[in-house]
C-alpha positions in Angstrom: 12.8 -6.0 6.9 13.9 -3.1 4.7 14.0 0.5 5.7 12.9 3.5 3.5 13.0 7.3 3.9 10.9 9.7 1.9 12.9 11.7 -0.7 11.5 15.1 0.3 9.9 14.8 3.7 11.0 13.3 7.0 8.8 10.1 6.7 10.2 6.7 7.3 9.0 3.1 6.7 10.3 0.0 8.3 8.6 -2.9 6.6 6.4 -3.2 3.6 6.7 -0.2 1.3 3.4 -1.0 -0.5 1.4 -1.7 2.7 2.6 1.7 4.2 1.7 3.7 1.1 -1.7 2.0 0.9 -2.4 2.7 4.5 -4.0 6.1 5.3 -1.1 8.3 6.4 -1.8 11.4 8.4 -0.3 13.7 5.6 -1.7 16.3 3.3 -0.6 14.4 0.2 -0.9 10.8 -1.1 2.2 8.8 -0.7 3.5 6.5 -3.4 6.3 3.9 -3.3 8.2 6.1 -5.8 8.5 8.8 -3.2 10.8 6.6 -1.0 14.3 5.3 -1.3 15.8 2.3 0.5 18.3 3.1 3.2 20.4 1.2 5.7 19.2 0.4 9.2 21.8 2.8 10.6 20.7 5.7 8.4 17.1 5.0 9.3 17.7 5.0 13.0 20.0 8.1 12.9 17.5 10.2 10.9 15.0 12.4 12.8 11.7 11.5 11.3 8.3 13.3 11.8 6.3 10.2 10.8 7.1 6.5 10.8 5.3 3.5 9.5 6.2 0.6 11.9 4.4 -2.4 13.2 1.6 -2.0 10.6 0.6 1.6 11.4 1.7 5.2 11.0 3.2 6.7 14.2 4.5 10.1 15.1 
């Protein structure tokens, strides 16, 4: 499964980029796939994230 990190905020996605951006995220703005960039597993795991989309749901 691919890993993504938001370009401006500390949000991460592990899994389907489109599922995550369609799911209701607890943020003040709507997220789009274009807001994220694909990263390596190491970069994803070593980044402090405020919000993660894993296992089909948004988690803090």
